[in-house]
C-alpha angles and dihedrals in degrees: 000000000000120000140194127207118221111215135198115253093199143032110255147098131293105249103173137359110212102187134038135225109283094030120128116243133191132206110285091014113141111248100175142341123243124200121216127164091349090303122117112226118191118221108217128196116249091200141039120243142085126307107251100176137000107208100193137050134212110287094027117135111232131194127217110278092018117145111251105173143352121234125201104219120234 
């Protein structure tokens, strides 16, 4: 099955994860929220499918372009 990796667009901290592994997700659905410089930045899916793996946890520091989740494509 084809997969797509969702990447961080910023350096920051994982504040909240909104969905769980196995959940269905649509294009532009929010997957998690990152915090950077006291701002909340939503991470949106670029594809539709099902969340295969979430690679980070709340409180984790993330770098720009870091993989955050893997989505199985529909």
